[in-house]
C-alpha positions as CSV (number, residue, x, y, z in Angstrom):
1,X,-12.0,-15.3,-164.9
2,X,-12.1,-17.4,-161.6
3,X,-11.6,-15.3,-158.5
4,X,-10.6,-16.3,-155.0
5,X,-11.8,-13.9,-152.2
6,X,-9.6,-14.5,-149.1
7,X,-10.6,-12.7,-145.9
8,X,-8.5,-12.7,-142.7
9,X,-11.4,-13.4,-140.3
10,X,-9.5,-12.5,-137.1
11,X,-7.5,-9.5,-138.2
12,X,-8.0,-5.8,-139.1
13,X,-11.3,-3.9,-138.4
14,X,-13.6,-6.0,-140.5
15,X,-17.1,-6.1,-139.0
16,X,-19.9,-8.6,-139.2
17,X,-21.8,-6.3,-141.5
18,X,-18.8,-6.0,-143.8
19,X,-18.3,-9.8,-143.8
20,X,-22.0,-10.2,-144.7
21,X,-21.8,-7.7,-147.6
22,X,-18.7,-9.5,-148.9
23,X,-20.5,-12.9,-148.6
24,X,-23.5,-11.6,-150.4
25,X,-21.5,-10.1,-153.3
26,X,-19.5,-13.3,-153.7
27,X,-22.7,-15.4,-153.6
28,X,-24.2,-13.3,-156.4
29,X,-21.1,-14.2,-158.5
30,X,-20.7,-17.8,-157.2
31,X,-20.1,-19.1,-160.8
32,X,-16.8,-17.1,-160.9
33,X,-16.0,-16.2,-157.2
34,X,-15.1,-18.4,-154.2
35,X,-14.9,-17.1,-150.7
36,X,-12.4,-18.3,-148.1
37,X,-12.6,-17.1,-144.5
38,X,-9.3,-18.0,-142.8
39,X,-7.1,-17.0,-139.9
40,X,-4.0,-14.9,-140.3
41,X,-1.7,-17.9,-140.0
42,X,-3.5,-19.5,-142.9
43,X,-3.2,-16.6,-145.3
44,X,0.1,-17.5,-147.0
45,X,-0.9,-21.2,-147.5
46,X,-4.4,-20.3,-148.8
47,X,-2.9,-17.8,-151.3
48,X,-0.3,-20.4,-152.4
49,X,-3.1,-22.9,-153.1
50,X,-5.3,-20.4,-154.8
51,X,-2.6,-19.4,-157.3
52,X,-2.9,-22.9,-158.8
53,X,-6.7,-22.7,-159.2
54,X,-7.7,-19.0,-159.7
55,X,-7.0,-16.2,-162.2
56,X,-7.3,-13.4,-159.6
57,X,-6.9,-13.3,-155.9
58,X,-8.7,-10.7,-153.6
59,X,-7.4,-10.4,-150.1
60,X,-9.0,-8.6,-147.2
61,X,-7.2,-7.6,-144.0
62,X,-4.7,-5.1,-142.7
63,X,-1.3,-4.2,-144.2
64,X,0.3,-7.2,-142.6
65,X,-2.2,-9.6,-144.3
66,X,-1.9,-7.8,-147.7
67,X,1.9,-8.0,-147.4
68,X,1.7,-11.7,-146.7
69,X,-0.4,-12.3,-149.8
70,X,1.8,-10.0,-151.9
71,X,4.9,-12.0,-151.0
72,X,3.3,-15.0,-152.6
73,X,2.0,-13.3,-155.7
74,X,5.1,-11.2,-156.4
75,X,6.8,-12.4,-159.6
76,X,3.6,-14.0,-160.9
77,X,1.0,-12.7,-163.4
78,X,-1.9,-13.3,-161.0
79,X,-3.4,-9.9,-159.9
80,X,-4.0,-9.0,-156.3
81,X,-7.2,-7.2,-155.3
82,X,-7.0,-5.4,-151.9
83,X,-9.8,-5.0,-149.4
84,X,-8.7,-2.5,-146.8
85,X,-9.9,-4.0,-143.5
86,X,-7.0,-2.8,-141.3
87,X,-6.4,0.2,-139.0
88,X,-4.0,2.2,-141.3
89,X,-4.3,0.6,-144.7
90,X,-1.3,2.4,-146.1
91,X,-0.9,0.2,-149.2
92,X,-4.6,0.7,-150.2
93,X,-4.4,4.5,-149.7
94,X,-1.2,4.7,-151.8
95,X,-2.9,2.7,-154.6
96,X,-5.7,5.2,-154.6
97,X,-8.3,2.6,-153.5
98,X,-11.6,3.6,-151.8
99,X,-11.4,2.7,-148.1
100,X,-15.0,1.4,-148.0
101,X,-14.6,-2.4,-148.2
102,X,-17.7,-2.6,-150.4
103,X,-16.3,0.0,-152.9
104,X,-12.8,-1.6,-152.8
105,X,-14.4,-5.0,-153.6
106,X,-16.0,-3.5,-156.7
107,X,-12.6,-2.1,-157.7
108,X,-11.0,-5.5,-157.1
109,X,-13.6,-7.2,-159.2
110,X,-14.0,-4.7,-162.0
111,X,-11.0,-2.3,-161.9
112,X,-7.9,-2.4,-164.1
113,X,-4.5,-4.1,-163.6
114,X,-1.4,-2.1,-162.7
115,X,2.2,-3.3,-162.0
116,X,3.8,-1.9,-158.8
117,X,7.1,-2.4,-157.0
118,X,7.8,-4.5,-154.0
119,X,10.9,-4.4,-151.8
120,X,12.9,-7.2,-150.2
121,X,15.3,-7.7,-147.2
122,X,17.2,-11.0,-146.9
123,X,14.5,-12.7,-149.0
124,X,11.5,-11.2,-147.1
125,X,9.2,-9.1,-149.2
126,X,7.5,-5.9,-147.9
127,X,5.1,-3.6,-149.7
128,X,5.3,-0.5,-147.5
129,X,8.4,-0.1,-145.4
130,X,11.0,-1.7,-143.2
131,X,13.0,-0.2,-140.3
132,X,15.6,-1.1,-137.6
133,X,16.5,0.6,-134.4
134,X,14.0,2.4,-132.2
135,X,10.8,1.7,-134.1
136,X,10.9,-2.2,-134.1
137,X,11.6,-2.1,-130.4
138,X,8.7,0.3,-129.8
139,X,6.3,-1.8,-131.9
140,X,7.3,-5.0,-130.1
141,X,6.7,-3.5,-126.7
142,X,3.5,-1.7,-127.8
143,X,2.0,-4.9,-129.1
144,X,2.8,-6.6,-125.8
145,X,1.0,-3.8,-123.8
146,X,-2.0,-4.0,-126.1
147,X,-2.3,-7.8,-125.6
148,X,-1.6,-7.9,-121.9
149,X,-3.2,-4.6,-120.7
150,X,-5.8,-4.0,-123.3
151,X,-4.5,-0.5,-124.0
152,X,-5.3,1.5,-127.1
153,X,-2.6,1.7,-129.8
154,X,-1.3,5.2,-129.0
155,X,-1.5,4.8,-125.2
156,X,0.5,1.6,-125.5
157,X,3.0,3.4,-127.8
158,X,3.5,6.2,-125.2
159,X,4.1,3.6,-122.4
160,X,6.4,1.5,-124.5
161,X,8.6,4.6,-125.2
162,X,9.4,5.0,-121.5
163,X,10.3,1.3,-121.2
164,X,12.4,1.1,-124.4
165,X,14.3,4.4,-123.9
166,X,16.0,3.3,-120.6
167,X,17.5,0.2,-122.3
168,X,17.9,1.0,-125.9
169,X,21.4,2.0,-127.2
170,X,22.2,3.5,-130.5
171,X,22.9,1.2,-133.4
172,X,26.3,1.5,-135.1
173,X,25.7,0.6,-138.7
174,X,27.6,0.4,-141.9
175,X,25.4,1.2,-144.9
176,X,26.7,0.8,-148.4
177,X,25.6,0.7,-152.0
178,X,27.2,1.2,-155.4
179,X,30.7,0.9,-154.1
180,X,30.4,3.5,-151.3
181,X,29.6,3.2,-147.6
182,X,29.2,5.1,-144.4
183,X,29.5,4.1,-140.8
184,X,27.4,6.0,-138.3
185,X,25.6,5.7,-135.0
186,X,21.8,6.1,-135.3
187,X,18.6,5.3,-133.4
188,X,16.7,4.5,-136.6
189,X,17.1,3.4,-140.2
190,X,13.9,3.5,-142.3
191,X,13.7,1.9,-145.8
192,X,10.6,2.6,-147.9
193,X,9.3,0.9,-151.0
194,X,9.5,4.1,-153.1
195,X,9.5,7.6,-151.7
196,X,7.9,8.5,-148.4
197,X,7.4,11.7,-146.4
198,X,7.9,10.5,-142.8
199,X,7.6,11.6,-139.2
200,X,8.2,8.1,-137.8
201,X,4.9,7.5,-136.1
202,X,2.9,9.1,-139.0
203,X,3.8,8.0,-142.5
204,X,3.0,10.3,-145.4
205,X,1.5,9.1,-148.6
206,X,3.6,7.8,-151.5
207,X,2.7,9.5,-154.8
208,X,4.2,6.5,-156.7
209,X,4.8,2.8,-156.0
210,X,6.4,2.1,-159.4
211,X,9.4,4.4,-159.5
212,X,11.8,1.4,-159.0
213,X,13.7,2.8,-155.9
214,X,14.2,2.4,-152.2
215,X,13.9,5.5,-150.1
216,X,16.4,5.4,-147.3
217,X,16.3,7.6,-144.2
218,X,18.9,7.5,-141.5
219,X,18.2,9.4,-138.3
220,X,20.9,12.0,-137.4
221,X,21.5,11.5,-133.8
222,X,24.3,10.5,-131.4
223,X,24.5,10.5,-127.6
224,X,21.9,9.7,-124.9
225,X,20.5,13.3,-124.7
226,X,20.1,13.4,-128.5
227,X,18.4,10.0,-128.5
228,X,15.9,11.2,-125.8
229,X,15.1,14.4,-127.7
230,X,14.7,12.5,-131.0
231,X,12.4,9.9,-129.4
232,X,10.3,12.5,-127.7
233,X,9.8,14.4,-130.9
234,X,8.9,11.1,-132.7
235,X,6.4,10.3,-130.0
236,X,4.5,13.6,-130.6
237,X,4.9,13.5,-134.4
238,X,7.3,16.5,-134.4
239,X,10.2,15.2,-136.5
240,X,11.2,17.2,-139.4
241,X,12.4,15.0,-142.3
242,X,14.8,17.6,-143.7
243,X,16.4,18.3,-140.3
244,X,16.4,15.0,-138.5
245,X,17.2,12.5,-141.3
246,X,19.8,11.9,-143.9
247,X,17.9,10.6,-147.0
248,X,18.8,9.1,-150.3
249,X,17.2,6.9,-152.9
250,X,18.8,3.7,-154.4
251,X,17.9,0.3,-155.9
252,X,19.8,-1.8,-153.4
253,X,21.8,-1.4,-150.2
254,X,23.6,-3.5,-147.5
255,X,23.3,-2.7,-143.8
256,X,25.7,-4.3,-141.4
257,X,26.1,-4.0,-137.6
258,X,28.2,-5.5,-134.9
259,X,25.1,-7.1,-133.4
260,X,24.6,-10.8,-134.0
261,X,20.8,-10.5,-134.4
262,X,18.6,-7.4,-135.0
263,X,14.9,-6.7,-134.8
264,X,13.5,-5.5,-138.2
265,X,10.1,-4.1,-138.7
266,X,8.4,-5.1,-142.0
267,X,5.0,-3.6,-142.8
268,X,4.1,-3.3,-139.1
269,X,5.4,-6.8,-138.1
270,X,8.7,-7.4,-136.3
271,X,11.1,-10.2,-137.4
272,X,14.5,-11.1,-136.0
273,X,17.2,-11.2,-138.7
274,X,20.9,-12.0,-138.9
275,X,23.1,-9.1,-140.4
276,X,24.1,-8.1,-143.0
277,X,20.7,-6.9,-144.2
278,X,20.5,-6.9,-148.0
279,X,17.8,-4.6,-149.2
280,X,16.7,-4.4,-152.9
281,X,13.8,-3.1,-154.9
282,X,11.9,-5.4,-157.3
283,X,10.5,-3.1,-159.9
284,X,6.9,-3.7,-161.2
285,X,7.0,-7.2,-159.6
286,X,3.4,-7.2,-158.4
287,X,0.1,-6.9,-160.3
288,X,-2.6,-5.1,-158.4
289,X,-6.2,-4.0,-159.2
290,X,-6.8,-0.3,-159.1
291,X,-9.7,2.0,-160.1
292,X,-10.3,2.7,-163.7
293,X,-9.0,6.1,-164.9
294,X,-11.6,8.8,-164.6
295,X,-12.9,10.2,-167.9
296,X,-11.8,13.9,-168.4
């Protein structure tokens, strides 16, 4: 089996020592493995080209990098091996992968294949979650503060909260599926690829990524004071999923709003989209490498 090992060299938390270990491992298997060190902008094109030449593709980077690769491989039979080189590594954790890049590489090379779900909004695939409202605005502002001021992630998020709150209005949305719909004002809509336990800034683990559903959470809030209280609780991780969200599970949904364009977060990246937003689950559409079952 010919394997491509594609590493995002300018993303995530990969160190020179990690890169050296990966190079050494690939060199030991040079008859079957080929290493590509590329930039984040080159990930999609490199994976697209590798699909034509290799039987397995291993990708190293953060969740954004892995999501980019998964979007190319979804719907194919080519398995994806994941090297968790990011900050949060939600997808790797939920797959039950070891977070050591060296151990994860061993799983990617010698583990077993498993089919998992991906989700999609207006043709864009995501592997973890998507949201609109407060969170994409916070992420956009946070990333700007990190880049311009060199702040840490959480300091930048706290500062961005105070900037966003003064300008950010509630979203009035119409969400519908299966012939029914609701119209409500909300500061946040969260859509997960399978079921999440969430507190906005801290995502809980998914026990499954192959249940074939979207988990949908709509924040229960209206009015400026409510928005302030909601955002403050979110900032300090004090949201209660049962009290502060309406939640449901479905296979597809449509979200519409009066806005001409909306910011949508997808696996930690922010895109601008034109409503309506059409979400759907794509069951067992991606083949991934996971650890072999333990012998009982």
